[in-house]
TILOKOL-656205 format. One line per field, with one value per residue (C-alpha): residue number from 0; residue in three letters; x, y, z. Coordinates in Angstrom, 2 decimals. Example, Ala and Ser with C-alpha at 12.3 -4.5 7.8 and 13.67 -1.06 7.14 Angstrom:
nr	0|1;
rest	Ala|Ser;
X	12.30|13.67;
Y	-4.50|-1.06;
Z	7.80|7.14;
//
This chain:
nr	0|1|2|3|4|5|6|7|8|9|10|11|12|13|14|15|16|17|18|19|20|21|22|23|24|25|26|27|28|29|30|31|32|33|34|35|36|37|38|39|40|41|42|43|44|45|46|47|48|49|50|51|52|53|54|55|56|57|58|59|60|61|62|63|64|65|66|67|68|69|70|71|72|73|74|75|76|77|78|79|80|81|82|83|84|85|86|87|88|89|90|91|92|93|94|95|96|97|98|99|100|101|102|103|104|105|106|107|108|109|110|111|112|113|114|115|116|117|118|119|120|121|122|123|124|125|126|127|128|129|130|131|132|133|134|135|136|137|138|139|140|141|142|143|144|145|146|147|148|149|150|151|152|153|154|155|156|157|158|159|160|161|162|163|164|165|166|167|168|169|170|171|172|173|174|175|176|177|178|179|180|181|182|183|184|185|186|187|188|189|190|191|192|193|194|195|196|197|198|199|200|201|202|203|204|205|206|207|208|209|210|211|212|213|214|215|216|217|218|219|220|221|222|223|224|225|226|227|228|229|230|231|232|233|234|235|236;
rest	Met|Arg|Leu|Met|Met|Thr|Ala|Lys|Ser|Ala|Gln|Thr|Met|Thr|Gly|Gln|Ser|Asn|Gly|Ala|Ser|Leu|Arg|Tyr|Gly|Ala|Glu|Arg|Arg|Ser|Pro|Leu|Ala|Leu|Gly|Gly|Thr|Val|Ala|Val|His|Ala|Leu|Val|Val|Ala|Ala|Phe|Leu|Leu|Ile|Pro|Arg|Glu|Val|Ile|Glu|Arg|Phe|Ser|Pro|Ala|Pro|Pro|Ile|Asp|Thr|Tyr|Ala|Val|Pro|Pro|Asp|Pro|Pro|Pro|Pro|Pro|Val|Asp|Arg|Val|Asp|Pro|Ala|Pro|Asp|Ala|Ala|Leu|Pro|Thr|Arg|Pro|Leu|Pro|Lys|Gln|Pro|Thr|Ala|Pro|Asp|Thr|Ile|Val|Pro|Leu|Pro|Pro|Ala|Asp|Ser|Gly|Leu|Ile|Gly|Asn|Thr|Gly|Pro|Gly|Asp|Ala|Leu|Ile|Pro|Leu|Pro|Pro|Val|Leu|Pro|Pro|Pro|Pro|Ala|Leu|Pro|Glu|Pro|Val|Leu|Thr|Gln|Ala|Thr|Ile|Asp|Pro|Arg|Ala|Leu|Pro|Thr|Phe|Gln|Pro|Asp|Tyr|Pro|Gly|Ala|Met|Ile|Arg|Gln|Gln|Lys|Glu|Gly|Ser|Val|Thr|Val|Arg|Val|Thr|Ile|Asn|Ala|Gln|Gly|Arg|Val|Thr|Asp|Ile|Glu|Arg|Ile|Glu|Ala|Ser|Asp|Asp|Ser|Phe|Trp|Leu|Ala|Thr|Gln|Arg|His|Ala|Leu|His|Ala|Trp|Arg|Phe|Arg|Pro|Ala|Thr|Arg|Asp|Gly|Ala|Pro|Val|Ala|Ser|Thr|Lys|Ile|Leu|Thr|Val|Arg|Phe|Thr|Leu|Thr|Asp|Arg;
X	-70.00|-66.64|-68.20|-70.49|-67.59|-65.31|-68.12|-68.62|-64.89|-64.68|-67.62|-65.91|-62.51|-64.38|-66.02|-62.87|-61.13|-64.00|-63.81|-60.08|-60.45|-63.06|-60.64|-57.69|-59.87|-60.95|-57.23|-55.96|-55.14|-56.12|-53.78|-53.81|-52.20|-49.60|-48.72|-48.27|-45.92|-43.79|-43.61|-42.49|-39.76|-38.67|-38.35|-36.27|-33.92|-33.64|-32.73|-30.20|-28.61|-28.56|-26.64|-22.91|-20.27|-18.34|-21.23|-21.72|-18.05|-16.69|-14.07|-10.79|-8.11|-4.88|-1.90|0.29|3.29|6.64|9.27|13.00|15.87|17.38|21.27|22.77|24.41|28.08|30.26|31.30|34.78|37.43|38.00|41.46|41.58|42.44|43.39|41.73|43.98|44.99|43.47|45.65|47.33|45.49|47.46|47.34|48.08|50.46|48.86|50.34|52.43|51.17|53.25|53.03|53.55|55.34|53.06|53.18|55.28|53.62|55.97|55.19|55.46|58.26|57.63|56.91|57.60|54.68|52.12|50.44|48.98|50.15|52.19|50.44|48.67|45.24|45.70|44.96|47.55|45.97|48.01|47.64|45.81|47.85|47.71|46.54|47.16|44.05|42.63|43.63|41.13|39.09|39.45|36.51|34.67|35.17|31.83|31.25|27.99|26.05|26.72|24.88|26.27|27.88|26.49|22.87|23.50|22.41|18.96|18.62|16.19|12.56|10.31|8.52|4.85|2.77|0.07|3.00|4.37|0.98|0.53|4.12|4.78|8.19|8.73|10.83|10.61|12.52|12.60|14.38|15.41|16.39|19.33|20.08|23.61|23.23|22.72|18.96|16.24|13.95|11.84|11.13|9.55|8.10|9.53|8.40|6.86|5.50|2.91|1.67|2.52|6.19|6.03|4.48|6.82|9.86|8.45|8.02|11.37|13.33|12.06|12.61|15.80|17.90|21.13|23.74|27.06|26.08|27.40|30.25|31.30|34.90|34.76|31.71|28.51|25.63|22.06|21.60|19.28|19.89|18.01|17.85|16.17|14.97|14.18|11.85|12.57|11.05|14.59|14.91|12.48;
Y	104.26|104.11|103.19|100.55|98.99|99.08|97.56|94.87|94.25|93.95|91.51|89.53|89.31|88.33|85.59|84.32|84.27|82.42|79.88|79.64|79.14|76.47|74.51|74.76|73.28|70.50|69.66|69.42|65.87|64.09|63.85|60.08|60.12|62.47|60.36|57.23|59.21|60.37|56.84|55.44|58.05|57.29|53.54|54.46|56.59|53.97|51.20|53.38|54.02|50.34|49.41|48.30|50.90|48.56|48.48|52.28|53.11|53.12|50.57|52.03|49.75|49.63|51.29|48.95|47.38|48.54|45.75|45.98|43.59|42.73|42.63|39.55|39.61|40.19|37.17|37.11|38.22|35.42|34.28|33.23|29.64|29.51|26.20|25.53|25.72|22.21|21.18|21.17|17.94|15.92|13.91|10.22|7.23|4.75|1.17|-1.40|-3.92|-7.36|-10.47|-12.08|-15.73|-16.68|-18.37|-22.12|-23.21|-26.09|-28.13|-28.49|-31.75|-31.91|-30.63|-33.22|-32.48|-34.70|-32.68|-29.29|-26.68|-24.43|-25.67|-23.72|-25.41|-26.76|-26.92|-30.28|-31.42|-33.04|-34.91|-33.85|-36.24|-37.64|-35.75|-38.05|-37.25|-36.51|-39.44|-39.77|-38.38|-41.15|-41.43|-40.63|-43.84|-45.16|-45.56|-47.27|-47.17|-50.30|-51.41|-53.74|-57.33|-58.15|-61.66|-60.31|-57.71|-59.85|-60.32|-56.83|-55.47|-56.08|-57.79|-55.43|-55.22|-56.85|-54.12|-51.52|-53.70|-53.97|-50.16|-49.55|-47.39|-46.74|-45.38|-45.21|-45.80|-44.05|-45.83|-45.84|-49.30|-50.37|-52.81|-54.95|-56.16|-59.27|-57.24|-58.07|-55.51|-55.38|-52.38|-50.31|-46.85|-45.30|-41.89|-41.43|-43.70|-42.91|-45.69|-47.82|-51.00|-50.05|-49.46|-52.79|-54.73|-53.01|-53.49|-57.33|-57.80|-55.75|-57.67|-61.06|-60.79|-57.66|-58.39|-55.77|-55.68|-54.04|-50.73|-51.00|-48.99|-49.38|-52.68|-53.99|-54.45|-52.18|-51.54|-48.50|-46.98|-46.37|-44.52|-46.15|-45.40|-48.20|-47.44|-49.49|-49.38|-51.51|-52.63|-54.54|-57.35;
Z	5.29|6.93|10.28|8.83|7.05|10.30|12.06|9.48|9.42|13.03|13.03|10.25|12.16|15.32|13.43|12.05|15.59|16.94|14.15|14.58|18.35|17.75|15.31|17.71|20.46|18.33|17.37|20.96|22.21|25.41|28.41|28.15|24.65|25.76|28.79|26.54|24.21|27.09|28.43|25.04|24.79|28.37|27.56|24.42|26.47|29.21|26.64|25.08|28.54|29.25|26.10|27.05|26.43|24.14|21.75|21.72|21.52|18.02|17.25|16.35|14.85|16.56|14.77|12.72|14.44|13.14|12.60|12.43|12.25|15.69|15.48|16.79|20.24|20.22|21.09|24.77|25.36|25.72|29.27|30.27|31.55|35.16|36.53|39.85|42.82|43.90|47.11|50.13|50.67|53.24|55.68|54.91|57.14|55.89|55.39|57.62|55.76|55.66|55.18|51.67|50.77|47.51|44.74|44.47|41.38|39.47|37.48|33.75|31.71|29.24|25.68|23.05|19.34|18.18|20.05|19.31|21.60|24.33|27.11|29.92|32.71|31.85|28.10|26.34|23.81|20.75|18.20|14.57|12.23|9.41|6.10|3.28|-0.34|-2.43|-4.36|-7.93|-10.52|-12.04|-15.81|-18.08|-19.11|-22.67|-24.44|-27.83|-29.85|-30.92|-34.52|-36.87|-36.61|-39.85|-39.75|-39.76|-42.45|-45.45|-43.77|-42.23|-44.87|-44.06|-46.61|-49.03|-48.28|-51.04|-51.16|-51.79|-54.64|-56.44|-56.08|-57.13|-54.09|-52.41|-48.92|-45.78|-42.10|-39.28|-35.88|-32.45|-31.36|-27.75|-27.81|-24.76|-23.63|-25.89|-29.09|-29.43|-30.03|-26.98|-28.09|-31.25|-31.49|-34.71|-35.42|-38.92|-41.70|-45.18|-44.86|-42.08|-44.17|-44.20|-40.42|-39.56|-41.78|-40.21|-36.65|-37.13|-38.81|-36.23|-33.27|-34.91|-37.03|-36.25|-34.35|-33.18|-31.48|-28.13|-26.87|-24.30|-21.33|-20.49|-22.49|-20.80|-22.91|-21.87|-23.14|-25.49|-28.07|-31.80|-34.53|-37.97|-41.21|-43.46|-47.17|-49.38|-53.19|-55.89|-56.94|-53.58|-54.68;
//
């Protein structure tokens, strides 16, 4: 029994070894695949060797720079002033003396008390202009205003408009009249009137009947203007 079991066990192990050897043989690679793998690794190694050294080396920062205050330079020592030595006197040749002639004396004209200016040669002497006193100041002109001629005063009031009498209306007119040098009214300007009827009556009467004593300037009659107000009341009829 033991022999049979040993034989069977041996046979079993033999079969297992044969099977293992068959599987190993099946898993072995071809020489072409191995050659490609080696070539790829060789290319990787070559590329690594061709990388610059600066890329491969690890960058290490430089140590920080220590700073410190620089003391100022000491002032230079005082230097005693030394005057330069004078140059040796050089021999000089005396200049030859040349004859000189005296300047010509030009006689000057005698001084005149009525002339101004320097008495040197070449200066022109101009007489002073006579000093005139300032003209006397002109007096301010004497002006007088025009006034109503007393001879025209009884007829100075214009006629009362009939329409205003019928309406029992009163009013007033303010005018500016221009008076010539003869005392007559040459122009009349309406300033204010309570009604046109009063204004027209005043305008006609002033140009026809008003007389004035003209204004004067230093006694001479001149043209002037004057503002007058004429009042119309029912008691004036």
